MARLUMMAR-23934 format. One record per atom (N, C-alpha, C, CB): residue number from 1; residue in three letters; x, y, z. Coordinates in steps of 0.05 Angstrom, whole numbers, plus 5000, padded with zeros to 4 digits. Atoms other than C-alpha are relative to their C-alpha. Glycine has a CB too. Layout:
N
+-----+-----+------+------+------+
:   n : res :   xx :   yy :   zz :
+-----+-----+------+------+------+
: NUM : ALA :    X :    Y :    Z :
...
+-----+-----+------+------+------+
END
This chain:
112
+-----+-----+------+------+------+
:   n : res :   xx :   yy :   zz :
+-----+-----+------+------+------+
:   1 : MET : 4992 : 4983 : 4982 :
:   1 : MET : 4953 : 4648 : 4969 :
:   1 : MET : 4987 : 5024 : 4994 :
:   1 : MET : 5029 : 5002 : 5001 :
:   2 : PHE : 5011 : 4979 : 5014 :
:   2 : PHE : 4936 : 4709 : 4929 :
:   2 : PHE : 4977 : 4996 : 4985 :
:   2 : PHE : 5018 : 5009 : 4984 :
:   3 : PRO : 5024 : 5004 : 5016 :
:   3 : PRO : 4870 : 4724 : 4900 :
:   3 : PRO : 5012 : 4994 : 4970 :
:   3 : PRO : 4980 : 5027 : 5001 :
:   4 : PRO : 4991 : 5007 : 5020 :
:   4 : PRO : 4872 : 4706 : 4830 :
:   4 : PRO : 5000 : 5028 : 4983 :
:   4 : PRO : 4985 : 4976 : 4990 :
:   5 : GLN : 4998 : 4986 : 5014 :
:   5 : GLN : 4892 : 4755 : 4773 :
:   5 : GLN : 5002 : 5029 : 5014 :
:   5 : GLN : 4982 : 4994 : 4984 :
:   6 : VAL : 4992 : 4977 : 4988 :
:   6 : VAL : 4918 : 4812 : 4817 :
:   6 : VAL : 5020 : 5014 : 4988 :
:   6 : VAL : 5006 : 4996 : 5023 :
:   7 : PRO : 4978 : 4984 : 5013 :
:   7 : PRO : 4955 : 4861 : 4782 :
:   7 : PRO : 5027 : 5016 : 5021 :
:   7 : PRO : 4982 : 5024 : 4983 :
:   8 : SER : 4977 : 4998 : 4981 :
:   8 : SER : 5023 : 4870 : 4820 :
:   8 : SER : 5025 : 5017 : 4986 :
:   8 : SER : 5010 : 4968 : 5009 :
:   9 : VAL : 4973 : 4990 : 5016 :
:   9 : VAL : 5086 : 4908 : 4812 :
:   9 : VAL : 5014 : 5004 : 5022 :
:   9 : VAL : 4999 : 5027 : 4981 :
:  10 : ASP : 4972 : 4994 : 4988 :
:  10 : ASP : 5165 : 4908 : 4842 :
:  10 : ASP : 4998 : 5027 : 5016 :
:  10 : ASP : 5024 : 5002 : 4976 :
:  11 : PRO : 4995 : 4972 : 4989 :
:  11 : PRO : 5169 : 4963 : 4892 :
:  11 : PRO : 5019 : 5015 : 4988 :
:  11 : PRO : 5008 : 5000 : 5025 :
:  12 : ALA : 4983 : 4978 : 5013 :
:  12 : ALA : 5228 : 4992 : 4855 :
:  12 : ALA : 4987 : 5010 : 4972 :
:  12 : ALA : 5030 : 4989 : 4996 :
:  13 : GLN : 5013 : 4988 : 5022 :
:  13 : GLN : 5176 : 5003 : 4794 :
:  13 : GLN : 4979 : 5013 : 5002 :
:  13 : GLN : 4995 : 4985 : 4985 :
:  14 : VAL : 5019 : 4986 : 4999 :
:  14 : VAL : 5128 : 5037 : 4829 :
:  14 : VAL : 5006 : 5033 : 4999 :
:  14 : VAL : 4989 : 4991 : 5021 :
:  15 : PRO : 4979 : 4974 : 5004 :
:  15 : PRO : 5138 : 5111 : 4799 :
:  15 : PRO : 4997 : 5021 : 5027 :
:  15 : PRO : 4991 : 5019 : 4968 :
:  16 : ALA : 4995 : 4979 : 4975 :
:  16 : ALA : 5154 : 5173 : 4847 :
:  16 : ALA : 4974 : 5015 : 5002 :
:  16 : ALA : 5026 : 5023 : 4996 :
:  17 : GLU : 5022 : 4982 : 5001 :
:  17 : GLU : 5089 : 5208 : 4832 :
:  17 : GLU : 4965 : 4981 : 5010 :
:  17 : GLU : 5002 : 5013 : 4963 :
:  18 : ALA : 5018 : 5022 : 4993 :
:  18 : ALA : 5049 : 5143 : 4850 :
:  18 : ALA : 4981 : 5005 : 5024 :
:  18 : ALA : 5016 : 4976 : 5005 :
:  19 : ALA : 5020 : 4993 : 4975 :
:  19 : ALA : 4983 : 5147 : 4896 :
:  19 : ALA : 5004 : 4980 : 5008 :
:  19 : ALA : 4971 : 5007 : 5000 :
:  20 : ILE : 5000 : 5018 : 4985 :
:  20 : ILE : 4996 : 5100 : 4952 :
:  20 : ILE : 4982 : 4996 : 5026 :
:  20 : ILE : 5023 : 5000 : 5004 :
:  21 : LEU : 5015 : 5016 : 4982 :
:  21 : LEU : 4951 : 5060 : 4996 :
:  21 : LEU : 5007 : 4982 : 5020 :
:  21 : LEU : 4986 : 4988 : 4988 :
:  22 : ASP : 4989 : 5020 : 4981 :
:  22 : ASP : 4976 : 5032 : 5062 :
:  22 : ASP : 4976 : 4982 : 5016 :
:  22 : ASP : 5018 : 5017 : 5021 :
:  23 : VAL : 5015 : 5007 : 4985 :
:  23 : VAL : 4933 : 4984 : 5087 :
:  23 : VAL : 4999 : 4979 : 5031 :
:  23 : VAL : 4989 : 4994 : 4983 :
:  24 : ARG : 4993 : 5017 : 4973 :
:  24 : ARG : 4965 : 4960 : 5151 :
:  24 : ARG : 4980 : 5017 : 5028 :
:  24 : ARG : 5041 : 5002 : 5007 :
:  25 : GLU : 5007 : 4996 : 4980 :
:  25 : GLU : 4946 : 4969 : 5223 :
:  25 : GLU : 5010 : 5028 : 5012 :
:  25 : GLU : 5006 : 4980 : 5012 :
:  26 : PRO : 4990 : 4974 : 4997 :
:  26 : PRO : 4955 : 5036 : 5255 :
:  26 : PRO : 5035 : 5000 : 5018 :
:  26 : PRO : 4974 : 5019 : 5019 :
:  27 : ASP : 4970 : 5012 : 4993 :
:  27 : ASP : 5021 : 5007 : 5297 :
:  27 : ASP : 5022 : 4995 : 4981 :
:  27 : ASP : 4998 : 4974 : 5011 :
:  28 : GLU : 4979 : 5011 : 5018 :
:  28 : GLU : 5051 : 4985 : 5238 :
:  28 : GLU : 5006 : 5033 : 4982 :
:  28 : GLU : 4987 : 4967 : 4977 :
:  29 : TRP : 4995 : 4977 : 5011 :
:  29 : TRP : 5037 : 5051 : 5203 :
:  29 : TRP : 5018 : 5018 : 5011 :
:  29 : TRP : 4980 : 5011 : 4998 :
:  30 : GLU : 4979 : 4988 : 4978 :
:  30 : GLU : 5073 : 5091 : 5259 :
:  30 : GLU : 5025 : 4992 : 4999 :
:  30 : GLU : 4993 : 4995 : 5028 :
:  31 : ALA : 4980 : 5005 : 5005 :
:  31 : ALA : 5128 : 5055 : 5256 :
:  31 : ALA : 5016 : 4995 : 4979 :
:  31 : ALA : 5000 : 4990 : 5009 :
:  32 : GLY : 4990 : 4990 : 5036 :
:  32 : GLY : 5141 : 5066 : 5177 :
:  32 : GLY : 4981 : 4994 : 4981 :
:  32 : GLY : 5028 : 4982 : 4986 :
:  33 : HIS : 5017 : 4994 : 5021 :
:  33 : HIS : 5109 : 5080 : 5119 :
:  33 : HIS : 5012 : 5018 : 4978 :
:  33 : HIS : 4976 : 5011 : 5011 :
:  34 : VAL : 4995 : 4978 : 5020 :
:  34 : VAL : 5116 : 5113 : 5053 :
:  34 : VAL : 4987 : 5027 : 5002 :
:  34 : VAL : 4993 : 4991 : 4976 :
:  35 : ASP : 5003 : 4964 : 4999 :
:  35 : ASP : 5118 : 5189 : 5054 :
:  35 : ASP : 4978 : 5000 : 4979 :
:  35 : ASP : 5033 : 5024 : 4990 :
:  36 : GLY : 5022 : 4999 : 5018 :
:  36 : GLY : 5053 : 5212 : 5028 :
:  36 : GLY : 4980 : 4982 : 4996 :
:  36 : GLY : 5008 : 5002 : 4979 :
:  37 : ALA : 5016 : 5025 : 4992 :
:  37 : ALA : 5019 : 5154 : 5030 :
:  37 : ALA : 4972 : 5003 : 5014 :
:  37 : ALA : 5017 : 4983 : 5019 :
:  38 : VAL : 5027 : 4998 : 4984 :
:  38 : VAL : 4942 : 5146 : 5056 :
:  38 : VAL : 4997 : 4976 : 5014 :
:  38 : VAL : 4975 : 5004 : 4982 :
:  39 : HIS : 5002 : 5018 : 4988 :
:  39 : HIS : 4930 : 5102 : 5109 :
:  39 : HIS : 4975 : 4988 : 5003 :
:  39 : HIS : 5009 : 5005 : 5018 :
:  40 : ILE : 5025 : 5018 : 4995 :
:  40 : ILE : 4868 : 5058 : 5113 :
:  40 : ILE : 5002 : 4977 : 5009 :
:  40 : ILE : 4985 : 4995 : 4979 :
:  41 : PRO : 4997 : 5026 : 4994 :
:  41 : PRO : 4868 : 4997 : 5151 :
:  41 : PRO : 4984 : 4976 : 4982 :
:  41 : PRO : 4992 : 4999 : 5028 :
:  42 : LEU : 5022 : 5018 : 5015 :
:  42 : LEU : 4837 : 4936 : 5111 :
:  42 : LEU : 4978 : 4998 : 5009 :
:  42 : LEU : 5005 : 4975 : 4997 :
:  43 : MET : 5028 : 5011 : 4990 :
:  43 : MET : 4783 : 4922 : 5151 :
:  43 : MET : 4983 : 5026 : 4999 :
:  43 : MET : 5002 : 4986 : 5033 :
:  44 : GLU : 5015 : 4974 : 4999 :
:  44 : GLU : 4760 : 4996 : 5146 :
:  44 : GLU : 4999 : 5011 : 4970 :
:  44 : GLU : 5016 : 5022 : 5022 :
:  45 : LEU : 4998 : 4989 : 5032 :
:  45 : LEU : 4770 : 5005 : 5067 :
:  45 : LEU : 4969 : 5000 : 4992 :
:  45 : LEU : 5021 : 4977 : 4976 :
:  46 : PRO : 5028 : 5001 : 5014 :
:  46 : PRO : 4693 : 4984 : 5046 :
:  46 : PRO : 4986 : 5030 : 5006 :
:  46 : PRO : 4979 : 4974 : 5012 :
:  47 : ALA : 5010 : 4975 : 4989 :
:  47 : ALA : 4670 : 5043 : 5089 :
:  47 : ALA : 5013 : 5033 : 4994 :
:  47 : ALA : 5003 : 4995 : 5029 :
:  48 : ARG : 4984 : 4976 : 5009 :
:  48 : ARG : 4723 : 5093 : 5067 :
:  48 : ARG : 5013 : 5002 : 4975 :
:  48 : ARG : 5019 : 5003 : 5016 :
:  49 : THR : 4994 : 4999 : 5026 :
:  49 : THR : 4732 : 5087 : 4994 :
:  49 : THR : 5004 : 5028 : 4993 :
:  49 : THR : 4980 : 4987 : 4983 :
:  50 : GLY : 4996 : 4968 : 5014 :
:  50 : GLY : 4720 : 5161 : 4982 :
:  50 : GLY : 5029 : 5013 : 5013 :
:  50 : GLY : 4969 : 5024 : 5010 :
:  51 : GLU : 4976 : 4989 : 4994 :
:  51 : GLU : 4788 : 5175 : 5016 :
:  51 : GLU : 5022 : 4986 : 4986 :
:  51 : GLU : 5004 : 5001 : 5028 :
:  52 : LEU : 4984 : 5008 : 5013 :
:  52 : LEU : 4822 : 5138 : 4969 :
:  52 : LEU : 5018 : 5016 : 4985 :
:  52 : LEU : 4990 : 4986 : 4988 :
:  53 : PRO : 4985 : 4983 : 5009 :
:  53 : PRO : 4881 : 5172 : 4934 :
:  53 : PRO : 4998 : 4989 : 4968 :
:  53 : PRO : 5028 : 5000 : 5016 :
:  54 : GLU : 4994 : 5003 : 5026 :
:  54 : GLU : 4887 : 5175 : 4859 :
:  54 : GLU : 5020 : 5010 : 4982 :
:  54 : GLU : 4984 : 5005 : 4992 :
:  55 : GLY : 4981 : 4995 : 5015 :
:  55 : GLY : 4952 : 5177 : 4819 :
:  55 : GLY : 4994 : 5017 : 4978 :
:  55 : GLY : 5010 : 4979 : 4993 :
:  56 : PRO : 5003 : 4986 : 5025 :
:  56 : PRO : 4960 : 5217 : 4756 :
:  56 : PRO : 4988 : 4980 : 4980 :
:  56 : PRO : 5029 : 5011 : 4990 :
:  57 : ASP : 5013 : 5019 : 5020 :
:  57 : ASP : 4947 : 5153 : 4717 :
:  57 : ASP : 4974 : 4990 : 5009 :
:  57 : ASP : 5017 : 4977 : 4995 :
:  58 : GLY : 5023 : 5007 : 4991 :
:  58 : GLY : 4885 : 5139 : 4757 :
:  58 : GLY : 5007 : 4975 : 5019 :
:  58 : GLY : 4979 : 4995 : 4976 :
:  59 : GLN : 4996 : 5021 : 4984 :
:  59 : GLN : 4917 : 5081 : 4790 :
:  59 : GLN : 5004 : 5011 : 5033 :
:  59 : GLN : 5025 : 4984 : 4989 :
:  60 : VAL : 4984 : 4996 : 4971 :
:  60 : VAL : 4930 : 5068 : 4868 :
:  60 : VAL : 5008 : 4975 : 4999 :
:  60 : VAL : 4984 : 5008 : 5030 :
:  61 : TYR : 4985 : 5027 : 4988 :
:  61 : TYR : 4985 : 5021 : 4893 :
:  61 : TYR : 4993 : 4996 : 5026 :
:  61 : TYR : 5033 : 5001 : 5000 :
:  62 : VAL : 5007 : 5009 : 4970 :
:  62 : VAL : 4967 : 4987 : 4951 :
:  62 : VAL : 5023 : 4981 : 5009 :
:  62 : VAL : 4969 : 4983 : 5002 :
:  63 : ILE : 4978 : 5012 : 4983 :
:  63 : ILE : 5016 : 4966 : 5007 :
:  63 : ILE : 4993 : 4990 : 5023 :
:  63 : ILE : 5020 : 5016 : 5007 :
:  64 : CYS : 5005 : 5009 : 4971 :
:  64 : CYS : 5019 : 4923 : 5071 :
:  64 : CYS : 5031 : 4993 : 5007 :
:  64 : CYS : 4975 : 4971 : 5004 :
:  65 : ARG : 4975 : 5009 : 4992 :
:  65 : ARG : 5073 : 4890 : 5105 :
:  65 : ARG : 5017 : 4982 : 4980 :
:  65 : ARG : 4996 : 4986 : 5025 :
:  66 : SER : 4983 : 5019 : 5021 :
:  66 : SER : 5089 : 4828 : 5059 :
:  66 : SER : 4984 : 4994 : 4972 :
:  66 : SER : 5006 : 4969 : 5015 :
:  67 : GLY : 5014 : 5003 : 5025 :
:  67 : GLY : 5035 : 4834 : 5006 :
:  67 : GLY : 4978 : 4980 : 5000 :
:  67 : GLY : 5020 : 4993 : 4978 :
:  68 : GLY : 5025 : 5009 : 4999 :
:  68 : GLY : 4978 : 4794 : 5029 :
:  68 : GLY : 4976 : 5012 : 5001 :
:  68 : GLY : 5000 : 4990 : 5016 :
:  69 : ARG : 5021 : 4980 : 4996 :
:  69 : ARG : 4930 : 4844 : 5055 :
:  69 : ARG : 4995 : 5018 : 4977 :
:  69 : ARG : 5006 : 5016 : 5023 :
:  70 : SER : 5004 : 4980 : 5026 :
:  70 : SER : 4944 : 4892 : 4998 :
:  70 : SER : 4994 : 4981 : 4977 :
:  70 : SER : 5029 : 5020 : 4992 :
:  71 : ALA : 5012 : 5024 : 5020 :
:  71 : ALA : 4931 : 4828 : 4949 :
:  71 : ALA : 4975 : 5004 : 5006 :
:  71 : ALA : 5010 : 4967 : 5004 :
:  72 : ARG : 5028 : 5004 : 4994 :
:  72 : ARG : 4864 : 4823 : 4981 :
:  72 : ARG : 4983 : 5027 : 4992 :
:  72 : ARG : 4998 : 4993 : 5031 :
:  73 : ALA : 5012 : 4974 : 5006 :
:  73 : ALA : 4851 : 4898 : 4984 :
:  73 : ALA : 4998 : 5007 : 4967 :
:  73 : ALA : 5018 : 5022 : 5016 :
:  74 : VAL : 5002 : 5000 : 5032 :
:  74 : VAL : 4867 : 4901 : 4904 :
:  74 : VAL : 4981 : 4984 : 4989 :
:  74 : VAL : 5024 : 4991 : 4986 :
:  75 : ALA : 5016 : 5017 : 5011 :
:  75 : ALA : 4829 : 4845 : 4893 :
:  75 : ALA : 4968 : 5012 : 5002 :
:  75 : ALA : 5005 : 4973 : 5013 :
:  76 : TRP : 5024 : 4983 : 4983 :
:  76 : TRP : 4769 : 4876 : 4933 :
:  76 : TRP : 4992 : 5027 : 4980 :
:  76 : TRP : 5015 : 5014 : 5034 :
:  77 : LEU : 4998 : 4973 : 5016 :
:  77 : LEU : 4786 : 4946 : 4898 :
:  77 : LEU : 4990 : 4996 : 4970 :
:  77 : LEU : 5032 : 5012 : 5001 :
:  78 : GLY : 5008 : 5002 : 5029 :
:  78 : GLY : 4779 : 4919 : 4825 :
:  78 : GLY : 4977 : 4986 : 4998 :
:  78 : GLY : 5021 : 4986 : 4983 :
:  79 : GLN : 5024 : 5007 : 5004 :
:  79 : GLN : 4716 : 4881 : 4836 :
:  79 : GLN : 4979 : 5026 : 5004 :
:  79 : GLN : 4995 : 4978 : 5018 :
:  80 : ASN : 5010 : 4977 : 4993 :
:  80 : ASN : 4690 : 4947 : 4856 :
:  80 : ASN : 4998 : 5027 : 4985 :
:  80 : ASN : 5011 : 5002 : 5017 :
:  81 : GLY : 4997 : 4977 : 5025 :
:  81 : GLY : 4711 : 4993 : 4792 :
:  81 : GLY : 5023 : 5010 : 5006 :
:  81 : GLY : 4977 : 5025 : 4997 :
:  82 : PHE : 4980 : 4987 : 4998 :
:  82 : PHE : 4773 : 5017 : 4822 :
:  82 : PHE : 5025 : 4989 : 4979 :
:  82 : PHE : 5005 : 5002 : 5028 :
:  83 : ASP : 4975 : 5013 : 5009 :
:  83 : ASP : 4843 : 5010 : 4791 :
:  83 : ASP : 5024 : 5003 : 5016 :
:  83 : ASP : 5006 : 5007 : 4976 :
:  84 : ALA : 4983 : 5005 : 4983 :
:  84 : ALA : 4888 : 4984 : 4837 :
:  84 : ALA : 5023 : 4977 : 4998 :
:  84 : ALA : 4986 : 4997 : 5018 :
:  85 : VAL : 4984 : 5018 : 5004 :
:  85 : VAL : 4954 : 4950 : 4837 :
:  85 : VAL : 5017 : 4994 : 5030 :
:  85 : VAL : 5016 : 5008 : 4976 :
:  86 : ASN : 4982 : 5000 : 4980 :
:  86 : ASN : 4993 : 4911 : 4888 :
:  86 : ASN : 5032 : 4999 : 4999 :
:  86 : ASN : 4992 : 4980 : 5013 :
:  87 : VAL : 4974 : 4995 : 4998 :
:  87 : VAL : 5060 : 4927 : 4916 :
:  87 : VAL : 5009 : 4974 : 5008 :
:  87 : VAL : 5008 : 5024 : 5017 :
:  88 : ASP : 4987 : 5030 : 4992 :
:  88 : ASP : 5098 : 4857 : 4912 :
:  88 : ASP : 5015 : 4999 : 5025 :
:  88 : ASP : 5022 : 4990 : 4978 :
:  89 : GLY : 4979 : 5001 : 4976 :
:  89 : GLY : 5130 : 4838 : 4978 :
:  89 : GLY : 4993 : 5024 : 5026 :
:  89 : GLY : 5033 : 5006 : 4985 :
:  90 : GLY : 5009 : 4983 : 4982 :
:  90 : GLY : 5097 : 4898 : 5017 :
:  90 : GLY : 5025 : 5021 : 5009 :
:  90 : GLY : 4987 : 4983 : 5023 :
:  91 : MET : 4975 : 4978 : 4992 :
:  91 : MET : 5141 : 4949 : 5058 :
:  91 : MET : 5023 : 4981 : 5005 :
:  91 : MET : 4994 : 5022 : 5031 :
:  92 : GLY : 4977 : 5013 : 4998 :
:  92 : GLY : 5190 : 4892 : 5073 :
:  92 : GLY : 5016 : 5003 : 4974 :
:  92 : GLY : 4995 : 4971 : 5007 :
:  93 : ALA : 4987 : 4990 : 5017 :
:  93 : ALA : 5207 : 4896 : 5003 :
:  93 : ALA : 5004 : 5024 : 4992 :
:  93 : ALA : 4997 : 4992 : 4986 :
:  94 : TRP : 4996 : 4974 : 5000 :
:  94 : TRP : 5200 : 4967 : 4997 :
:  94 : TRP : 5030 : 5013 : 5004 :
:  94 : TRP : 4982 : 5008 : 5018 :
:  95 : GLN : 4983 : 4992 : 4986 :
:  95 : GLN : 5250 : 4974 : 5052 :
:  95 : GLN : 5029 : 4987 : 4982 :
:  95 : GLN : 4993 : 4991 : 5031 :
:  96 : ALA : 4970 : 5016 : 5003 :
:  96 : ALA : 5301 : 4920 : 5023 :
:  96 : ALA : 5007 : 5014 : 4975 :
:  96 : ALA : 4999 : 4961 : 4996 :
:  97 : VAL : 4986 : 4987 : 5023 :
:  97 : VAL : 5308 : 4956 : 4950 :
:  97 : VAL : 5002 : 5030 : 5009 :
:  97 : VAL : 4983 : 4996 : 4971 :
:  98 : GLY : 4992 : 4972 : 4996 :
:  98 : GLY : 5321 : 5025 : 4989 :
:  98 : GLY : 4984 : 5025 : 4995 :
:  98 : GLY : 5020 : 5002 : 4986 :
:  99 : ARG : 5018 : 4982 : 5004 :
:  99 : ARG : 5255 : 5060 : 4977 :
:  99 : ARG : 5000 : 5020 : 5032 :
:  99 : ARG : 4972 : 4982 : 4993 :
: 100 : GLU : 5000 : 4980 : 4980 :
: 100 : GLU : 5246 : 5122 : 5027 :
: 100 : GLU : 4974 : 4994 : 5014 :
: 100 : GLU : 5002 : 5029 : 4990 :
: 101 : MET : 5024 : 5003 : 4991 :
: 101 : MET : 5203 : 5114 : 5085 :
: 101 : MET : 5002 : 5022 : 5029 :
: 101 : MET : 4995 : 4965 : 5004 :
: 102 : VAL : 4994 : 4979 : 4974 :
: 102 : VAL : 5184 : 5161 : 5149 :
: 102 : VAL : 4984 : 4983 : 5016 :
: 102 : VAL : 4990 : 5035 : 5000 :
: 103 : SER : 5026 : 5014 : 4973 :
: 103 : SER : 5148 : 5142 : 5220 :
: 103 : SER : 4992 : 5020 : 5010 :
: 103 : SER : 5010 : 4979 : 5029 :
: 104 : GLU : 5015 : 4984 : 4985 :
: 104 : GLU : 5106 : 5174 : 5266 :
: 104 : GLU : 5008 : 4998 : 5025 :
: 104 : GLU : 4976 : 4996 : 4999 :
: 105 : THR : 4987 : 5002 : 4975 :
: 105 : THR : 5149 : 5159 : 5324 :
: 105 : THR : 5025 : 5016 : 5010 :
: 105 : THR : 5005 : 4976 : 5001 :
: 106 : GLY : 4975 : 4983 : 4994 :
: 106 : GLY : 5208 : 5205 : 5320 :
: 106 : GLY : 5025 : 4983 : 4997 :
: 106 : GLY : 4998 : 5012 : 5029 :
: 107 : GLU : 4982 : 5026 : 5003 :
: 107 : GLU : 5250 : 5139 : 5309 :
: 107 : GLU : 5007 : 4997 : 4975 :
: 107 : GLU : 4988 : 4975 : 5008 :
: 108 : ALA : 4994 : 5009 : 5026 :
: 108 : ALA : 5280 : 5113 : 5250 :
: 108 : ALA : 4980 : 4989 : 4989 :
: 108 : ALA : 5021 : 4984 : 4998 :
: 109 : PRO : 5021 : 5015 : 5010 :
: 109 : PRO : 5225 : 5081 : 5207 :
: 109 : PRO : 5010 : 4971 : 5001 :
: 109 : PRO : 4991 : 5010 : 4971 :
: 110 : THR : 4990 : 5027 : 5002 :
: 110 : THR : 5222 : 5006 : 5208 :
: 110 : THR : 4971 : 4987 : 4997 :
: 110 : THR : 5020 : 4988 : 5027 :
: 111 : VAL : 5023 : 5014 : 5013 :
: 111 : VAL : 5176 : 4953 : 5180 :
: 111 : VAL : 4989 : 4982 : 5026 :
: 111 : VAL : 5010 : 4980 : 4970 :
: 112 : ARG : 5011 : 5017 : 4983 :
: 112 : ARG : 5127 : 4922 : 5231 :
: 112 : ARG : 4978 : 4983 : 4987 :
: 112 : ARG : 4990 : 5013 : 5022 :
+-----+-----+------+------+------+
END
């Protein structure tokens, strides 16, 4: 299912100061996302690599809803010279381990 040899990390282990890239669609982002994350939908990623965040360790942690799109993004980024790590289980797992989220809707953040 996931591309081979994609570096991954449990959401509980993502450092507080990490650079996070969210590759979900706009409606998913608006419903709930990691505060401070950069939003670039997966299909727009090749054209927008200049907008990628870079953490203090040079890595970018990539997240989606459940981990599939972010794994594809990490594989592509790795092939193109970026140091990227997949967040296992995506936003669903992020929320499940109690990590903080925000929304753009004015309502409580949810994972879509």
